[in-house]
C-alpha positions in Angstrom: 40.7 -7.8 19.5 37.8 -10.1 19.0 35.7 -8.4 21.7 36.5 -5.0 20.1 35.2 -6.1 16.7 32.0 -7.6 18.2 31.4 -4.4 20.2 31.9 -2.3 17.1 29.4 -4.4 15.1 26.9 -4.3 17.9 27.1 -0.5 18.1 26.7 -0.2 14.3 23.6 -2.4 14.4 22.0 -0.3 17.1 22.7 2.9 15.3 21.2 1.6 12.1 18.1 0.4 13.9 17.7 3.8 15.6 18.0 5.6 12.3 15.2 3.5 10.7 13.0 4.4 13.8 13.4 8.0 12.9 11.8 7.5 9.5 9.2 4.9 10.4 5.7 6.1 11.4 2.6 7.6 10.0 2.5 10.3 7.3 -0.6 12.1 6.0 -1.7 14.9 3.7 -5.2 16.3 3.2 -6.3 18.7 0.5 -9.8 19.9 0.5 -12.2 22.7 -0.2 -16.0 22.9 -0.2 -16.5 20.4 -3.0 -13.4 18.2 -3.2 -11.3 16.1 -0.8 -8.0 14.4 -1.5 -6.3 12.5 1.3 -3.0 10.5 1.4 -1.9 8.2 4.2 1.4 6.4 4.3 2.6 4.1 7.1 6.3 3.1 7.2 6.7 0.2 9.5 9.9 -0.5 11.4 10.2 -3.9 9.7 10.7 -2.2 6.4 7.2 -2.6 5.0 4.7 0.2 4.1 1.0 0.7 3.5 -0.5 3.5 1.4 -4.0 4.7 1.0 -5.3 7.4 -1.3 -8.9 8.8 -1.0 -10.5 11.2 -3.4 -14.0 12.6 -3.4 -14.8 15.0 -6.2 -18.2 16.6 -6.5 -19.6 16.4 -10.0 -16.9 13.9 -11.1 -17.5 10.7 -13.0 -16.5 8.7 -9.9 -18.0 10.2 -6.7 -15.4 8.4 -4.4 -12.2 6.7 -5.1 -9.9 4.6 -2.8 -6.5 3.3 -3.9 -4.2 1.2 -1.9 -0.6 0.0 -2.2 1.9 -1.9 -0.1 5.4 -3.2 -0.2 8.8 -2.7 1.2 10.9 0.4 1.8 14.7 1.0 2.3 16.8 3.9 3.2 20.0 5.4 1.8 21.2 8.9 2.4 17.8 10.3 3.5 16.2 8.9 0.4 13.6 6.2 0.8 13.2 3.8 -2.0 9.9 1.9 -2.3 9.3 -1.5 -4.0 6.4 -3.7 -4.5 6.6 -7.4 -5.3 4.2 -8.4 -8.1 3.5 -11.8 -6.4 3.2 -10.8 -2.7 2.0 -7.1 -2.7 -0.6 -7.0 -5.4 -4.2 -8.2 -5.0 -7.7 -7.0 -5.7 -7.4 -4.2 -3.1 -3.7 -3.2 -3.4 -3.2 -2.1 -7.0 -0.8 0.8 -6.8 2.7 0.0 -8.1 5.3 1.7 -6.0 8.3 0.2 -7.9 10.8 2.9 -8.8 9.3 5.4 -6.4 11.6 7.5 -4.3 11.0 10.0 -1.6 13.3 12.3 0.3 13.1 12.6 4.1 13.0 16.3 5.0 13.4 17.6 8.6 14.9 20.6 10.4 18.7 20.4 10.5 19.8 19.6 14.0 22.5 22.4 13.7 19.7 25.0 12.9 19.2 26.7 16.2 16.6 29.2 14.9 12.9 29.3 15.8 12.0 28.3 12.2 9.5 25.5 12.2 10.1 22.8 9.6 7.5 20.0 9.5 9.0 16.6 9.0 7.9 15.2 5.7 8.5 12.8 2.8 8.8 14.5 -0.6 8.2 12.2 -3.4 10.9 12.7 -6.1 10.2 9.9 -8.5 7.3 7.5 -9.1 5.6 5.7 -11.9 2.3 6.7 -10.4 1.9 10.1 -12.2 0.1 11.9 -9.4 2.6 10.9 -6.7 5.5 13.0 -8.2 6.4 16.0 -6.0 3.8 15.3 -3.4 4.7 16.1 0.2 3.3 13.9 2.9 3.8 15.1 6.5 4.7 13.0 9.6 1.8 12.7 12.0 
């Protein structure tokens, strides 16, 4: 009985680890035209940490270029990734974006869907205290 319980716990741990590997990786989004560029880059590390970079270049704007950074931890529950940033550890002169209370849904093609429909794997931000992050889709690279 003891061996059965240990085996069950080991299998559960392996499946949880494999599931986080599915979500970890690099995500990006680029929006541009002749005069304006907006880029978002997000890295979800397997250890539960993340790095985010936003770049904006607007022709004729008050700030010609703008870089914003954020970092912290992420956790997963029911295909929803919750982001958090520790005021003490994750904020400094460079990393100023506060991802607390930010949530994104992981969207991918359903494995039961056998059609030829192409669905890009993405994170769709549902909630954020960063106003311009709401409803942004960032695609897995």
